[in-house]
C-alpha positions in Angstrom: -1.1 -36.7 16.8 2.1 -34.9 15.9 1.0 -34.5 12.3 -2.4 -33.1 13.5 -0.8 -30.6 15.8 1.7 -29.5 13.1 -1.0 -28.9 10.5 -3.1 -27.0 12.9 -0.2 -24.9 14.1 1.0 -24.0 10.6 -2.6 -23.2 9.6 -3.0 -20.8 12.6 0.3 -19.1 11.8 -0.7 -18.5 8.2 -4.1 -17.2 9.2 -2.4 -14.8 11.6 -0.2 -13.6 8.7 -3.3 -13.0 6.6 -4.9 -11.2 9.5 -1.9 -8.9 9.6 -2.2 -8.0 6.0 -6.0 -7.4 6.4 -5.5 -5.3 9.5 -2.9 -3.1 7.8 -5.4 -2.4 5.0 -8.0 -1.4 7.6 -5.6 0.8 9.5 -4.9 2.7 6.3 -8.5 3.3 5.2 -8.0 7.0 5.8 -4.5 7.3 4.3 -4.5 9.4 1.1 -3.8 7.5 -2.0 -3.3 4.2 -0.2 -3.4 1.0 -2.2 -4.7 -2.2 -0.5 -2.5 -5.2 -0.3 -3.9 -8.5 -1.6 -3.5 -12.0 -0.2 -4.8 -15.5 -0.9 -4.7 -19.0 0.6 -3.2 -21.9 -1.3 -2.5 -25.6 -0.5 1.1 -26.8 -0.2 1.9 -30.5 0.2 3.8 -31.6 3.3 7.0 -33.4 2.2 8.6 -36.1 4.3 7.6 -39.6 5.6 4.0 -40.3 6.1 0.8 -40.0 4.1 1.2 -38.0 0.9 -2.3 -36.5 1.3 -1.2 -34.1 4.1 -1.3 -30.4 3.0 -0.8 -27.1 4.6 -2.8 -23.9 4.0 -0.3 -21.2 2.9 -0.9 -17.5 2.6 0.6 -15.7 -0.3 0.8 -11.9 -0.7 0.2 -11.5 -4.4 0.5 -7.8 -5.0 -1.4 -4.6 -4.7 -4.9 -3.5 -5.6 -4.4 -0.6 -8.1 -8.1 0.2 -8.6 -8.8 3.9 -8.2 -10.1 5.2 -4.9 -12.8 7.8 -4.4 -12.0 11.5 -5.1 -12.7 14.1 -2.5 -12.8 17.8 -3.4 -10.8 19.9 -0.9 -10.4 23.3 -2.7 -6.8 23.5 -1.4 -4.3 24.7 -4.0 -1.6 22.1 -3.1 -4.0 19.1 -3.1 -3.9 17.1 -6.4 -5.5 13.9 -7.5 -4.5 11.7 -10.4 -6.9 11.5 -13.4 -7.1 7.9 -14.2 -3.8 6.0 -14.4 -0.4 7.3 -13.3 1.7 8.2 -10.3 3.6 11.1 -8.8 7.4 10.6 -8.7 8.9 11.2 -5.3 12.3 10.8 -3.6 12.4 7.9 -1.1 14.3 8.2 2.2 17.2 6.4 0.7 17.5 8.8 -2.2 16.0 6.5 -4.8 13.0 7.4 -7.0 9.6 5.9 -6.0 6.0 6.5 -6.9 2.8 7.4 -5.1 -0.8 8.4 -5.6 -0.9 10.6 -2.5 -1.4 14.2 -3.6 -1.5 15.9 -0.3 1.4 18.2 -1.1 3.0 20.9 1.1 5.9 23.3 1.0 8.6 22.5 3.5 10.4 25.2 5.5 13.3 25.2 3.0 10.9 25.7 0.1 11.0 22.0 -1.1 7.7 20.5 -2.2 6.8 17.2 -0.4 3.9 14.9 0.2 2.1 14.7 3.5 4.3 11.8 4.4 7.4 13.9 3.9 8.6 12.5 0.6 10.1 15.1 -1.7 8.2 15.5 -5.0 10.4 15.1 -8.1 10.4 17.6 -11.0 12.1 17.9 -14.3 15.6 18.2 -12.7 15.2 16.8 -9.2 13.2 17.7 -6.1 10.8 20.6 -6.8 11.7 23.9 -5.0 9.1 26.6 -4.5 10.3 30.2 -4.2 8.4 32.6 -1.9 5.1 33.6 -3.5 1.8 35.2 -3.0 -0.1 32.3 -4.6 0.5 29.0 -6.3 -1.2 27.1 -9.1 -0.7 23.4 -10.2 -1.9 22.7 -13.7 -3.4 19.5 -15.1 0.0 18.5 -16.6 1.8 19.1 -13.3 3.2 22.5 -14.2 3.7 24.7 -11.1 3.1 28.4 -11.5 3.5 31.1 -8.8 2.6 34.7 -8.4 5.9 36.2 -7.2 5.9 38.4 -4.2 5.3 42.1 -5.0 3.8 41.2 -8.4 0.2 41.6 -9.6 -2.2 38.6 -9.9 -1.7 38.7 -13.7 2.0 37.9 -13.4 2.6 34.2 -13.3 6.0 32.5 -13.4 6.5 28.8 -14.1 8.7 27.2 -11.4 8.8 23.5 -12.4 6.7 20.6 -13.4 5.9 17.6 -11.3 7.2 14.4 -12.7 4.2 12.3 -13.6 4.7 8.7 -14.7 2.7 5.7 -15.9 4.8 2.5 -15.6 3.5 -1.0 -16.0 1.7 -1.7 -12.7 2.6 -5.4 -13.1 6.3 -4.5 -12.5 5.7 -2.2 -9.5 6.7 -3.4 -6.1 5.2 -1.9 -2.9 7.7 -1.3 -0.1 7.1 -1.2 3.7 7.0 2.6 3.5 4.0 2.4 1.2 5.9 3.7 -1.8 5.9 1.9 -5.2 9.1 1.1 -7.0 10.3 -0.5 -10.2 12.7 -3.5 -9.8 16.5 -3.0 -9.7 16.3 0.8 -9.0 14.9 1.4 -12.5 13.3 4.8 -13.0 10.1 5.4 -15.1 10.1 8.1 -17.8 7.8 11.1 -17.5 4.5 10.5 -19.3 2.8 13.6 -20.8 -0.5 11.7 -21.0 -0.8 11.6 -17.2 -2.8 14.4 -15.7 -3.9 15.9 -12.4 -7.0 17.5 -10.9 -6.1 20.4 -8.6 -8.0 21.0 -5.3 -8.9 17.3 -4.8 -7.5 14.2 -3.1 -7.8 10.5 -3.9 -8.7 8.5 -0.9 -7.7 5.0 0.0 -9.1 2.3 -2.2 -9.7 -0.1 0.8 -13.2 -1.5 0.9 -14.1 -1.1 4.5 -17.1 -3.5 4.5 -15.2 -6.3 2.7 -12.1 -5.8 5.0 -14.2 -6.1 8.1 -15.9 -9.3 6.8 -12.5 -10.7 6.1 -11.3 -9.9 9.6 -14.2 -11.8 11.1 -13.7 -14.8 8.8 -9.9 -14.9 9.6 -10.7 -14.7 13.3 -13.0 -17.7 13.0 -10.4 -19.7 11.0 -7.8 -19.0 13.6 -10.1 -20.1 16.4 -10.8 -23.3 14.5 -7.1 -24.1 14.2 -6.7 -23.5 17.9 -9.6 -25.9 18.6 -8.0 -28.6 16.5 -4.8 -28.3 18.5 -6.8 -28.6 21.8 -8.6 -31.7 20.4 -5.3 -33.2 19.5 -4.0 -32.6 23.0 -7.2 -34.2 24.5 -6.8 -37.2 22.1 -3.1 -37.6 23.2 -4.1 -37.5 26.8 -6.8 -40.1 26.3 -4.4 -42.4 24.4 -1.9 -42.1 27.2 -4.5 -43.0 29.7 -5.5 -46.1 27.7 -1.9 -47.2 27.5 -1.5 -46.9 31.3 -4.6 -49.0 31.8 -3.3 -51.7 29.5 
């Protein structure tokens, strides 16, 4: 009975963990540039005395789905979407360099360019600073041009260029803040082949229908594990009753 309860308990715990990953994906279905987390179930033998055939169901988080999300045209000058592969380099809260596909940019009160989540956008020499201007234009290569205050529309000044990178996605690790990083604090080099589309945003790549189906399946699996634990308890009570009668 103890083995039966243990296996059902560990199965329920792993199913709950899988449901957490799935629910987080669903919660970020409207998050700009979000990349879905992936998980899978695998079998792990239970070591120790007893029958060697006992196995547990274990959930493994095996990375991130890097497939491109749908592009929505916004017409906003500070909105940019990646064309194909590549990422925007940003400064993480701890000062390290990280990468994102979120192109919902904005100019902070101090003139620094940041994403909608508040991460500073990196340029050729550090965080991008935008001087006061009458208009702003972001080119396909990430070049930021402005019309200085008091100047005519034909006068454009290049301020900086957004650092666009294209590291090996197999080496990228996703943090709890949703940002992607290379291992050991490594920084990717700027890649001139990466380009942007201005006036558009890339949406989350979460498949809503598939995620909802997974949620239902995981809920049923969890319920099944709970029923196994209840059956084990009933069997234990029945066995105790028979022992008393004997």
